[in-house]
VEXDREN-2710 file (C-alpha; in Angstrom, 1 decimal):
% VEXDREN-2710
k/r/px/py/pz
1/MET/5.5/7.6/-20.1
2/LYS/5.8/5.9/-16.7
3/LYS/3.3/6.4/-14.0
4/HIS/4.8/7.9/-10.9
5/SER/2.1/7.3/-8.5
6/ILE/-1.2/5.6/-8.2
7/ARG/-4.3/5.9/-5.9
8/VAL/-5.0/3.1/-3.7
9/GLN/-7.6/1.9/-1.1
10/ILE/-6.1/-0.2/1.7
11/ASP/-8.0/-2.5/4.2
12/PHE/-5.8/-2.9/7.2
13/LYS/-6.2/-6.0/9.1
14/ALA/-7.3/-5.9/12.7
15/TYR/-4.6/-6.5/15.3
16/GLN/-6.2/-9.8/16.5
17/ASP/-6.3/-11.0/12.8
18/GLY/-2.6/-10.6/12.5
19/GLY/-2.4/-6.8/11.5
20/ARG/-0.5/-4.0/13.0
21/ALA/-0.8/-3.1/16.8
22/THR/-0.5/0.6/16.0
23/ALA/-2.0/3.3/13.7
24/THR/-0.4/3.8/10.3
25/ASP/0.8/7.2/9.2
26/LEU/-0.3/7.6/5.6
27/CYS/0.4/11.3/5.3
28/SER/4.1/12.1/5.8
29/GLY/5.8/9.6/3.6
30/ILE/7.3/7.5/6.5
31/TYR/5.3/4.4/5.8
32/ARG/6.9/2.4/3.2
33/PRO/5.4/-1.1/2.8
34/HIS/5.6/-3.5/-0.1
35/LEU/2.7/-4.3/-2.3
36/ARG/2.4/-7.7/-3.9
37/VAL/0.1/-8.9/-6.6
38/GLY/-0.5/-12.6/-6.4
39/GLN/2.8/-14.3/-5.8
40/ASP/4.8/-11.8/-7.8
41/ASP/7.7/-9.6/-6.6
42/TYR/7.4/-7.1/-3.7
43/LEU/6.7/-3.6/-5.1
44/GLY/8.2/-1.0/-2.8
45/VAL/6.0/2.1/-2.4
46/VAL/5.8/5.2/-0.2
47/LEU/2.3/6.1/0.9
48/LEU/1.1/9.8/1.1
49/ASN/-2.0/12.0/1.2
50/GLY/-4.0/9.5/3.4
51/PRO/-6.2/10.5/6.3
52/LEU/-4.7/12.9/8.9
53/GLY/-4.1/11.3/12.4
54/GLY/-3.2/8.0/11.2
55/VAL/-5.1/4.9/10.2
56/MET/-6.1/2.4/12.9
57/PRO/-5.9/-1.4/12.4
58/GLY/-9.2/-2.8/11.2
59/THR/-10.0/0.2/9.1
60/VAL/-9.9/1.2/5.4
61/ALA/-8.3/4.3/3.9
62/ASN/-7.4/5.7/0.6
63/ALA/-3.9/7.1/-0.2
64/LYS/-1.4/7.9/-2.9
65/ALA/1.4/5.2/-3.5
66/VAL/4.4/6.7/-4.9
67/LEU/6.3/4.1/-7.1
68/VAL/9.8/4.9/-6.0
69/TYR/11.9/2.3/-7.8
70/GLN/10.8/2.8/-11.3
71/SER/14.2/2.6/-12.9
72/SER/14.7/-1.0/-11.6
73/VAL/11.2/-2.4/-10.8
74/ASP/8.3/-3.3/-12.9
75/TYR/5.1/-1.7/-11.5
76/SER/3.0/-2.7/-14.5
77/PRO/0.9/-5.2/-12.5
78/LEU/-0.6/-2.2/-10.6
79/ILE/-3.5/-1.3/-12.8
80/PRO/-6.9/0.0/-11.8
81/GLY/-9.0/-2.7/-10.3
82/ILE/-6.1/-5.1/-9.2
83/VAL/-6.2/-6.4/-5.8
84/PHE/-2.9/-6.6/-3.8
85/GLU/-1.5/-7.5/-0.4
86/VAL/0.3/-4.9/1.9
87/LEU/3.4/-6.4/3.5
88/GLU/5.7/-5.3/6.0
89/GLY/8.6/-7.6/5.7
90/ALA/7.0/-11.0/5.2
91/LYS/4.0/-10.1/7.4
92/ILE/0.7/-9.3/5.5
93/VAL/-0.8/-6.4/7.2
94/GLY/-3.7/-5.8/4.9
95/THR/-5.1/-5.9/1.4
96/GLY/-5.9/-3.2/-1.1
97/LYS/-7.0/-2.2/-4.5
98/VAL/-5.6/0.3/-7.1
99/LEU/-8.3/2.9/-7.8
100/SER/-6.6/4.8/-10.5
101/GLU/-3.2/5.9/-12.0
END
């Protein structure tokens, strides 16, 4: 059976370090970055169930990452303990770790 979501912890870069300029909404499903393990493919996700009120650049937050393209994308690299990059287009805005499936 395929997993539909994973729990992740994301460390967003500070703005002065190349991160976002504004807070990130990890609650409503509007934030849809890509995750990348090593130099592998971009893995599209939708982030939900994060802290209310947005997450400021330079902070760490936990959220649920919904694996939205399972029918055509291999999400198998996203196993507990693996470290990944968080990308908006080609820009790396943070790093993260899979906490659990």
